C-alpha positions as CSV (number, residue, x, y, z in Angstrom):
1,M,118.0,-8.9,159.1
2,L,115.9,-8.0,162.1
3,G,118.9,-7.4,164.4
4,F,118.5,-10.5,166.5
5,P,121.7,-12.2,167.8
6,S,123.0,-15.1,165.7
7,G,121.4,-18.5,166.7
8,S,118.2,-16.8,168.2
9,Y,114.7,-17.9,167.2
10,I,111.6,-15.9,166.6
11,G,109.4,-19.0,167.0
12,L,109.9,-22.7,167.5
13,W,107.2,-25.1,166.4
14,I,107.4,-28.6,168.0
15,T,105.0,-31.4,168.8
16,E,106.8,-32.5,172.0
17,K,107.6,-30.5,175.1
18,I,111.3,-29.6,175.3
19,D,113.3,-28.4,178.3
20,I,113.8,-24.7,177.9
21,P,114.0,-22.5,181.0
22,E,110.8,-20.4,181.6
23,N,112.8,-17.1,181.7
24,K,113.9,-17.7,178.1
25,L,110.3,-18.2,176.8
26,L,108.0,-15.4,176.0
27,I,104.9,-17.4,175.4
28,V,103.8,-21.0,174.8
29,V,101.0,-21.5,172.4
30,T,99.1,-24.8,171.8
31,V,97.3,-25.9,168.7
32,D,94.0,-25.2,170.5
33,D,95.1,-21.7,171.3
34,M,95.9,-21.1,167.6
35,K,92.5,-22.5,166.5
36,K,90.7,-20.3,169.0
37,A,92.7,-17.2,167.8
38,F,91.9,-18.0,164.2
39,D,88.2,-18.5,165.0
40,T,88.1,-15.2,166.8
41,M,89.8,-13.4,163.9
42,T,87.4,-14.8,161.3
43,K,84.1,-14.2,163.1
44,P,83.9,-10.5,162.0
45,L,84.7,-11.7,158.4
46,Q,82.0,-14.2,158.5
47,A,79.5,-11.6,159.6
48,I,80.6,-9.2,156.8
49,I,80.3,-12.0,154.2
50,G,76.8,-12.9,155.5
51,S,75.8,-9.2,155.2
52,I,77.2,-8.9,151.7
53,A,75.3,-12.1,150.7
54,F,72.0,-10.7,152.1
55,V,72.4,-7.4,150.3
56,S,73.3,-9.2,147.1
57,F,70.1,-11.3,147.4
58,I,68.0,-8.1,147.9
59,I,69.6,-6.4,144.9
60,G,68.9,-9.6,142.9
61,L,65.3,-9.5,143.9
62,I,65.0,-5.8,142.9
63,V,66.6,-6.5,139.5
64,I,64.3,-9.4,138.8
65,Y,61.3,-7.3,139.8
66,V,62.3,-4.4,137.5
67,V,63.1,-6.7,134.5
68,T,59.8,-8.5,135.0
69,S,57.8,-5.3,135.3
70,L,59.4,-3.9,132.1
71,T,58.7,-7.1,130.2
72,I,55.0,-7.0,131.3
73,E,54.7,-3.4,130.4
74,E,56.1,-4.0,126.9
75,N,53.8,-6.9,126.3
76,K,50.8,-4.8,127.4
77,D,51.6,-2.2,124.8
78,K,52.0,-4.9,122.0
79,Q,48.6,-6.4,122.9
80,N,46.9,-3.1,122.7
81,F,48.1,-2.6,119.1
82,N,47.2,-6.1,118.0
83,G,43.8,-6.2,119.6
C-alpha cells in the first residue's frame, strides 16, 4: 500500500530489547519518551481549554448581571404602579 518491500515494518512495539543491527533502526523510543511527547503536545491544548473556561465564566457573570438587572428594573416598575 505504501510501497515498502514485503516483510518490512513501519514500527515494532516490544517490551524487551531484541537484537537488531543499529544500521537497520531509524529510532528507538521508550515509554517515557512517548509520555513526554504526549505531555508536550497537550500543553497548548490545556492552555486553550483553560482560556475558554475563563472566558465562559466571564460571559456567565455578564449574563447573570444582565438578567438580575432586568428583573430588578421590572419589579421597580410594578412597585410604582401598586404604591
